[in-house]
Structures are given as C-alpha cells and as structure tokens.
C-alpha positions as CSV (number, residue, x, y, z in Angstrom):
1,M,-13.7,210.9,-43.5
2,P,-16.1,208.2,-42.5
3,P,-19.1,208.6,-44.9
4,L,-16.6,207.4,-47.8
5,L,-16.6,203.7,-46.7
6,H,-19.7,201.2,-47.2
7,A,-19.5,197.6,-45.7
8,T,-21.5,194.6,-47.5
9,V,-21.9,191.5,-45.4
10,G,-21.9,188.3,-47.2
11,A,-20.9,189.4,-50.4
12,D,-19.9,186.0,-52.0
13,R,-21.6,183.6,-49.6
14,A,-23.6,183.1,-46.3
15,P,-21.9,183.0,-43.1
16,S,-20.2,179.6,-42.6
17,S,-18.3,177.6,-40.1
18,A,-15.7,175.0,-41.1
19,S,-17.6,172.1,-39.5
20,P,-21.1,171.7,-38.0
21,E,-22.4,172.1,-34.6
22,S,-22.3,168.8,-32.3
23,N,-25.2,167.1,-31.0
24,D,-25.0,169.2,-27.5
25,G,-25.1,172.6,-29.5
26,E,-21.3,173.5,-29.0
27,R,-19.6,175.1,-32.0
28,Q,-16.5,173.0,-33.2
29,S,-14.9,175.5,-34.9
30,A,-15.1,179.3,-35.8
31,C,-17.6,180.9,-37.7
32,R,-16.5,182.9,-40.9
33,V,-18.5,185.8,-42.3
34,P,-17.1,187.2,-45.8
35,L,-17.2,191.0,-46.2
36,M,-16.7,193.3,-49.0
37,F,-15.8,197.1,-48.2
38,V,-16.5,199.6,-50.9
39,A,-14.1,202.7,-50.6
40,R,-15.6,205.8,-52.5
41,A,-12.2,207.8,-51.7
42,V,-8.7,206.9,-50.5
43,S,-8.5,207.3,-46.9
44,A,-5.2,208.0,-45.1
45,T,-6.5,207.2,-41.6
46,A,-8.4,204.6,-40.2
47,Q,-12.5,204.8,-40.1
48,P,-15.0,203.4,-37.9
49,V,-17.4,201.1,-39.4
50,T,-20.8,199.7,-38.0
51,F,-22.9,196.9,-39.8
52,G,-25.1,194.1,-39.1
53,V,-24.6,190.4,-39.7
54,P,-27.7,188.1,-40.3
55,F,-27.6,184.5,-39.3
56,P,-29.8,181.5,-40.0
57,R,-31.9,180.0,-37.3
58,G,-29.7,177.6,-35.2
59,R,-26.4,178.6,-36.9
60,M,-24.9,180.9,-34.1
61,R,-25.2,180.1,-30.4
62,S,-21.4,180.7,-29.5
63,G,-20.8,183.7,-27.1
64,R,-17.1,183.6,-28.5
65,P,-15.7,187.2,-29.3
66,W,-14.9,188.1,-32.8
67,A,-12.2,190.1,-35.1
68,L,-11.7,191.3,-38.2
69,N,-9.3,190.2,-40.8
70,F,-8.6,192.9,-43.2
71,N,-5.5,193.3,-45.4
72,G,-3.3,191.0,-43.5
73,A,-4.1,192.4,-40.3
74,T,-6.5,191.2,-37.4
75,L,-8.3,193.8,-35.7
76,P,-10.6,193.7,-32.5
77,V,-14.3,194.2,-33.1
78,H,-17.3,194.9,-30.6
79,A,-20.1,192.5,-31.1
80,R,-23.5,192.8,-29.8
81,C,-26.6,190.8,-30.2
82,L,-29.7,192.7,-31.7
83,G,-32.1,189.9,-32.1
84,T,-32.6,185.9,-31.6
85,W,-34.6,183.3,-33.0
86,G,-37.3,181.2,-31.1
87,D,-34.7,178.5,-30.4
88,G,-32.3,181.4,-28.6
89,S,-30.0,181.4,-31.4
90,V,-28.5,184.7,-32.7
91,R,-30.5,186.4,-35.6
92,W,-28.7,189.6,-35.9
93,L,-25.4,190.6,-34.6
94,L,-24.2,194.4,-34.5
95,I,-20.4,194.5,-35.4
96,E,-18.4,197.9,-34.7
97,A,-14.9,198.2,-35.6
98,N,-11.9,200.5,-37.1
99,C,-11.2,199.7,-40.7
100,P,-7.7,200.8,-41.6
101,A,-6.4,203.1,-44.2
102,L,-7.6,202.4,-47.6
103,P,-4.9,203.5,-50.3
104,T,-7.0,202.8,-53.2
105,V,-10.5,203.4,-54.2
106,G,-12.7,200.4,-55.0
107,I,-13.5,197.0,-53.4
108,H,-11.5,195.7,-50.4
109,R,-12.3,192.3,-49.1
110,G,-12.2,191.0,-45.6
111,E,-13.5,188.6,-43.2
112,L,-15.3,188.5,-39.6
113,V,-14.2,185.5,-37.9
114,E,-14.8,184.0,-34.4
115,I,-11.9,183.9,-32.0
116,D,-10.9,182.3,-28.7
117,E,-11.3,184.3,-25.3
118,A,-7.6,183.7,-24.7
119,T,-6.7,185.7,-28.0
120,S,-9.6,188.3,-27.8
121,S,-8.5,192.0,-27.6
122,E,-11.7,193.4,-27.9
123,V,-11.5,195.4,-24.7
124,S,-8.3,197.2,-25.4
125,T,-9.5,200.5,-25.1
126,T,-11.8,201.7,-22.0
127,F,-14.0,204.7,-22.4
128,S,-14.1,206.7,-19.0
129,P,-17.4,208.4,-18.2
130,E,-16.6,211.8,-16.5
131,N,-19.9,213.0,-15.2
132,S,-20.9,215.7,-12.8
133,A,-24.2,217.5,-11.6
134,A,-23.6,219.9,-14.7
135,Q,-22.7,217.5,-17.6
136,V,-22.5,214.4,-18.8
137,G,-19.0,213.4,-20.3
138,V,-16.8,210.8,-21.8
139,R,-13.1,210.4,-22.6
140,V,-11.3,208.2,-25.0
141,D,-7.6,208.1,-25.7
142,G,-6.8,211.7,-26.6
143,L,-10.3,213.1,-26.9
144,K,-13.1,214.2,-24.4
145,L,-16.7,215.4,-25.1
146,C,-18.7,217.0,-22.4
147,V,-22.4,217.6,-22.9
148,D,-24.2,220.5,-20.8
149,K,-27.2,219.0,-19.1
150,R,-29.1,222.5,-19.1
151,T,-28.4,223.7,-22.9
152,G,-27.3,220.6,-24.6
153,A,-24.2,222.3,-25.8
154,A,-21.2,220.3,-26.2
155,E,-17.3,220.8,-25.6
156,L,-14.5,219.1,-27.2
157,R,-11.3,218.9,-25.2
158,R,-7.8,217.3,-26.0
159,A,-7.5,214.9,-23.1
160,A,-3.6,214.2,-24.1
161,D,-3.0,217.9,-23.7
162,D,-4.1,218.8,-20.1
163,D,-7.9,218.9,-21.2
164,R,-7.3,221.9,-23.5
165,A,-10.5,222.8,-24.8
166,V,-10.9,223.0,-28.7
167,G,-14.2,224.0,-29.4
168,R,-17.9,224.2,-28.4
169,L,-20.8,222.7,-30.6
170,E,-24.4,224.1,-30.2
171,L,-27.6,223.5,-32.1
172,I,-29.4,226.5,-33.6
173,F,-33.1,226.6,-34.4
174,R,-35.1,229.2,-35.7
175,D,-39.0,229.3,-36.3
176,A,-40.9,230.2,-39.3
177,R,-40.6,234.1,-38.2
178,D,-36.6,233.8,-38.3
179,R,-36.6,233.9,-34.5
180,R,-34.2,232.0,-32.6
181,R,-35.8,229.5,-30.0
182,P,-33.8,228.0,-27.3
183,I,-33.5,224.1,-27.0
184,E,-34.8,222.9,-23.6
185,V,-32.9,219.6,-22.7
186,D,-35.1,217.0,-20.9
187,H,-32.5,214.1,-20.4
188,V,-28.9,213.5,-21.0
189,E,-27.3,210.2,-20.6
190,T,-24.5,207.8,-21.7
191,E,-26.1,205.4,-24.2
192,V,-23.4,203.0,-25.3
193,S,-20.0,202.4,-23.8
194,G,-18.6,199.7,-25.8
195,S,-15.0,198.7,-26.6
196,Q,-15.2,200.5,-30.1
197,R,-17.6,203.3,-29.5
198,A,-19.1,205.7,-26.9
199,T,-22.3,207.3,-27.1
200,I,-23.9,210.1,-25.4
201,L,-27.7,210.8,-26.1
202,V,-29.2,214.1,-25.6
203,Q,-33.4,214.6,-25.6
204,G,-35.1,217.9,-25.6
205,R,-37.8,220.2,-27.4
206,V,-38.0,223.5,-28.8
207,R,-39.1,226.1,-26.5
208,G,-42.5,227.3,-27.4
209,L,-43.0,224.6,-29.9
210,P,-43.9,221.5,-27.4
211,H,-44.8,219.3,-30.1
212,L,-41.3,219.6,-31.9
213,R,-39.2,217.1,-30.4
214,I,-35.5,217.0,-31.0
215,R,-32.8,214.3,-30.2
216,W,-29.1,214.1,-30.9
217,R,-26.3,211.6,-30.2
218,W,-22.5,212.3,-29.9
219,S,-20.2,209.2,-30.7
220,L,-16.8,208.9,-29.9
221,F,-14.6,205.9,-31.6
222,A,-11.7,204.0,-29.9
223,G,-8.4,205.4,-31.2
224,L,-9.5,207.8,-33.7
225,P,-10.0,211.6,-33.8
226,F,-13.5,211.2,-35.1
227,V,-17.0,212.5,-33.7
228,R,-20.1,211.8,-35.2
229,A,-23.4,213.8,-34.5
230,D,-26.8,212.4,-35.4
231,V,-29.8,214.7,-35.0
232,A,-33.3,214.0,-35.1
233,L,-36.1,216.6,-35.7
234,H,-39.5,214.9,-34.9
235,N,-43.0,216.7,-35.3
236,T,-45.1,214.7,-32.6
237,R,-48.4,216.4,-34.0
238,A,-50.9,214.2,-36.1
239,A,-51.5,215.1,-39.6
240,K,-54.9,215.8,-40.6
241,H,-55.2,214.2,-44.0
242,R,-58.1,216.1,-45.3
243,G,-59.7,214.1,-48.1
244,G,-57.4,211.5,-47.3
245,L,-54.4,213.1,-49.0
246,W,-50.8,213.7,-47.5
247,D,-50.6,217.4,-49.0
248,L,-48.1,220.1,-47.9
249,G,-49.4,222.9,-45.8
250,D,-51.5,220.3,-43.7
251,P,-52.7,221.9,-40.5
252,G,-50.5,219.3,-38.5
253,S,-47.5,220.5,-40.1
254,C,-44.7,222.5,-38.3
255,E,-42.8,225.3,-40.6
256,F,-39.2,226.6,-39.4
257,R,-36.4,228.6,-41.1
258,E,-33.2,226.7,-39.9
259,L,-31.7,224.1,-37.8
260,S,-27.6,224.2,-37.9
261,W,-24.8,223.3,-36.0
262,Q,-22.8,226.0,-34.8
263,V,-19.1,225.3,-34.0
264,S,-16.9,227.8,-32.4
265,Q,-13.1,227.3,-32.3
266,Y,-11.4,228.4,-29.0
267,D,-8.1,229.1,-30.4
268,S,-8.8,231.1,-33.6
269,S,-5.2,232.8,-33.7
270,C,-4.4,230.8,-37.0
271,G,-7.5,232.1,-39.5
272,T,-6.2,229.6,-42.2
273,V,-9.2,227.6,-43.5
274,S,-8.7,224.8,-45.9
275,W,-11.8,222.8,-47.9
276,K,-12.7,220.5,-50.5
277,V,-15.7,220.6,-52.6
278,A,-15.4,216.6,-53.1
279,A,-13.5,214.0,-51.4
280,N,-10.9,213.4,-54.1
281,A,-10.7,217.1,-55.1
282,P,-7.5,219.1,-54.3
283,P,-8.0,221.2,-51.1
284,S,-8.0,225.0,-51.3
285,E,-7.2,227.7,-48.7
286,S,-8.5,231.0,-47.3
287,Q,-6.2,232.9,-45.4
288,D,-9.0,235.3,-43.9
289,G,-11.0,232.4,-42.7
290,Y,-14.2,232.8,-44.9
291,V,-15.5,230.2,-47.1
292,E,-19.3,229.3,-47.7
293,I,-20.1,226.3,-49.7
294,Y,-24.0,226.1,-50.3
295,Q,-26.0,223.5,-52.4
296,D,-29.3,224.7,-53.3
297,S,-30.5,222.0,-55.5
298,S,-29.7,218.6,-56.8
299,G,-27.4,219.8,-59.5
300,G,-29.1,217.3,-61.9
301,E,-30.6,217.9,-65.3
302,H,-34.0,218.3,-63.7
303,W,-32.9,220.5,-60.8
304,N,-35.9,222.7,-60.8
305,S,-38.6,219.7,-61.3
306,R,-42.1,220.3,-59.9
307,N,-41.6,217.2,-57.4
308,H,-39.5,220.1,-55.2
309,V,-43.0,222.2,-55.0
310,N,-43.7,223.8,-51.5
311,A,-47.3,224.0,-50.1
312,A,-48.2,227.0,-52.3
313,G,-47.0,225.3,-55.6
314,R,-43.7,227.1,-56.1
315,V,-40.3,225.5,-56.6
316,P,-37.7,227.2,-54.0
317,C,-34.7,226.0,-56.0
318,R,-33.0,229.4,-57.3
319,F,-30.0,227.9,-59.2
320,R,-28.6,224.5,-60.5
321,G,-26.0,222.7,-58.1
322,F,-23.9,224.6,-55.5
323,R,-21.8,227.8,-55.2
324,T,-18.5,228.4,-53.3
325,T,-18.0,231.9,-51.8
326,T,-14.8,233.2,-50.7
327,S,-13.2,237.0,-50.2
328,S,-11.8,236.7,-53.5
329,G,-14.9,235.8,-55.6
330,R,-17.6,233.0,-56.3
331,S,-17.5,229.7,-58.4
332,M,-20.2,227.4,-59.3
333,G,-20.5,223.5,-59.6
334,L,-23.1,220.7,-59.9
335,R,-22.9,218.5,-56.9
336,A,-20.8,219.0,-53.7
337,S,-19.5,216.7,-51.4
338,P,-17.2,219.1,-49.2
339,S,-15.3,219.0,-46.1
340,V,-14.0,222.0,-44.3
341,A,-11.4,222.4,-41.6
342,L,-10.5,225.2,-39.4
343,G,-6.8,225.9,-38.7
344,R,-4.0,223.9,-38.5
345,G,-2.1,221.5,-36.0
346,D,-3.6,219.9,-32.6
347,G,-6.3,222.5,-32.5
348,A,-7.9,222.1,-35.8
349,I,-11.4,221.4,-36.4
350,A,-12.9,219.5,-39.8
351,A,-16.5,218.6,-40.7
352,A,-18.2,216.8,-43.5
353,V,-21.9,216.1,-43.8
354,P,-22.7,212.9,-45.7
355,E,-25.1,213.0,-48.6
356,F,-24.5,216.9,-48.9
357,W,-26.0,217.6,-52.3
358,Q,-28.3,214.5,-52.3
359,Q,-30.3,215.9,-49.2
360,F,-30.2,219.8,-50.6
361,P,-30.2,222.2,-49.4
362,K,-27.1,222.1,-47.2
363,L,-24.6,224.6,-46.0
364,L,-20.9,224.7,-44.7
365,R,-19.8,228.4,-43.8
366,T,-16.3,229.4,-41.8
367,T,-16.0,232.9,-40.4
368,A,-13.5,234.0,-38.1
369,G,-13.0,230.7,-36.1
370,E,-16.5,229.6,-36.5
371,L,-17.9,227.0,-38.5
372,Q,-21.7,226.7,-39.4
373,I,-23.0,223.4,-40.6
374,G,-26.5,224.2,-42.2
375,L,-28.7,220.7,-42.0
376,F,-31.7,222.8,-42.8
377,P,-30.0,226.3,-43.7
378,R,-31.8,229.6,-43.6
379,E,-30.3,230.4,-47.1
380,W,-33.0,228.4,-48.5
381,D,-35.5,230.4,-50.4
382,D,-38.4,229.2,-48.4
383,V,-39.4,227.7,-45.0
384,F,-39.0,224.1,-44.2
385,E,-42.1,221.8,-43.6
386,L,-42.1,219.0,-41.1
387,Q,-45.5,217.1,-41.8
388,G,-47.4,215.6,-38.6
389,G,-45.7,212.6,-37.3
390,E,-42.8,212.9,-39.6
391,R,-39.0,212.7,-38.3
392,K,-36.0,213.8,-40.3
393,T,-32.4,212.8,-39.1
394,H,-29.0,214.3,-40.2
395,V,-25.7,212.9,-40.0
396,V,-22.3,215.4,-39.3
397,W,-18.8,214.2,-38.9
398,L,-16.2,216.1,-37.0
399,A,-12.4,215.5,-37.0
400,V,-10.0,217.2,-34.3
401,G,-6.5,217.7,-34.6
402,K,-4.0,217.1,-37.5
C-alpha cells in the first residue's frame, strides 16, 4: 500500500539542465532532476507519490510541464510552485505522480524532466466535483467520495457501477469520561483539484469542547483505487507552563479516551476478512469476520521505559509489542505494520495505518462488515493528553475493490 514507498530528490546530484539559460532568461533545454525511490515492500499496483523539489536561485523560470521517467516509461505529473526566490525564479516545486508497480524491494531510480507543451499528458484525468446543498463530492475514474456538510461523514461509491455505495466512514470521539461526543462541522470544501489528486477539506470541532478543533482531508488519486485520510486534532488552549516547565497534567491540556475511524461496509454478505501483520507477511483469513490487531507498546527492548509515563507518573504500556485476536485464539508479536481487508471483489474495503507500531497505541478491528481504525484507541490503559497548543496528525490509507 502507499505508505511503503519513499521518494528522495537529487539522490546523486543537484537539478541540472543540458545547457545554460540565454541572456533573455529563456531555457534552451529541459531541466532534469534525478530521483531515487526506496521500496520497503513489493507493490503489485501503482502508488501515488508526492514530493518537493528545491531549486537554486535563477535556475528554474520555465512554465513548461514535467514528466516522470521511470522504469522505461514516461508518466504524467502535476507540478505546482510552492515558493519563489526574490528574482521570481522557482524555489520549491511540489510534484504529484503515480509511481508504477515495484516488483522488487530496494532502490529504484528515475528522473523528473521538463517536456514540451505539445507532448504533455498532464491533464489526462479530470476530477469532477459533484456538490449539492447537503454534501461536497468528487468523482475520479471509477471512484466517488461524498462528504456530508452537517456531520462530516463520508460515503464511498463505485462510480463505474451505477454509483453503488460501498461504505460509510465516520469519526468517533470519546471524552475523558468515555462519553461519545459529536463532531460539529464548520466548513467543507474542495481544497485541491489537480490532474493527479483531488482533496476535500473538512473543518470542525468537538461538541462541548470548543477548544478542541479537528480537521481532516480526503484525497483521491487519478487512476487508482486509493483514498487517503489525514486527520489532525488541535488543542487551541494555551498551556500554563507553571515554573517554566512543559509537564503533563498542565491546566491547559485536554484529556480524551478515543479518536477512531469507523468504516461501515454496505455489502457485508461476504463476511470473510483477510489481514497481514506486516507488508511482506503471508495473508491470513477469518471466515466469521472478526480480527483485532492492537499495538500496545513499541515492541522494543525498553518497551516500558519511563519515557512513556503519564501525568501521574505511571507507564500505561501493559505488554511488549502487539497482539492479534480472532475467534480461534490470540497470538503475540513485537512490531506490526498491518493491513486489513473486508470482503472480496469490487465491494472490498482495505485499510492500513502508516507507522502503526512507531506511533503506538494503534488498533485495527473488524466485526461483521465494520472496520474500526483506532488512531487514539480506547483499548489503551489511560486517557490521552493533548497539551495546550499541541496538534497531532494521523494518516490512514483505504483501498476500494479487488
């Protein structure tokens, strides 16, 4: 899945051009940027990649489109200038593209090159907004995502199959007393609509806790069945810093029990669930639809280190590593990087959380057509504390279909 690929710019040398600029500032030949892609697992399908490219002052002035040369193929990209130098030349360029399947683990090299307008295929895919008074939606290829303006809940549909609904996605928040609190939506908009990605932004707050702001983004990618969800929780209160210290338990902190995604699959007739505990691990299956993968600590030698103490001076970690629970029993492990899939075929929904063990605790659980993704799971033996001014962002990847 997408978290298994990392792109590095200028792995061997700085961005270069075959010949210098002329006196009038026009570029005489294409600029070329070397790239190195590091694959941590074999990928059977293309993956979306996003990375920034820095340029020296005066090097890049052209407005020509770009392409990605990779494994013998020339692929379209979407390039956007994020910043310029004082002389107007490009300082930072944001690149978005679809990296093809990677058959082997390790380093793969490519090149970002400027191309002529006449040969550009950058706008080969168009994202179609489908908005109404009640929702903000976007359609790309065979996938459609709609966000309710009132609740912020999202619905996934297969546009290629008469807009058949696949699943519903909703954020679950529980306060320090374990009471579920609704999320009140303030604003929903289509934030990005490029040739390679479309993103819907949702901003809101937790009811009864006005200082606790929440913002999440849904992103869809051209030609791919992936959906990325970025959710950020922000405590807008100021910390008191008594004695100049940043101790836990500060009066400006906010405590809560849970923040999770709940994914409800509409067609749960096939109760089969498949999962992996690591990217390269063999898949397992559960016929009754129940599996729980919970990471309680880092899994390292010092998993119960005093670095993890809470405001009361207690380490909430209960065991080393993670546990996998199914109807047939329980197994233990050290560090999980899991993915879970509900069902099979076109109606399947799969999920993965980057840095699952690194940012413990984390949870993936399936029960009868439902998938719970615990970003701050209530299975943790403590409340979570977000200090005054602190913001925490988590990322989840979903895949729809076969």
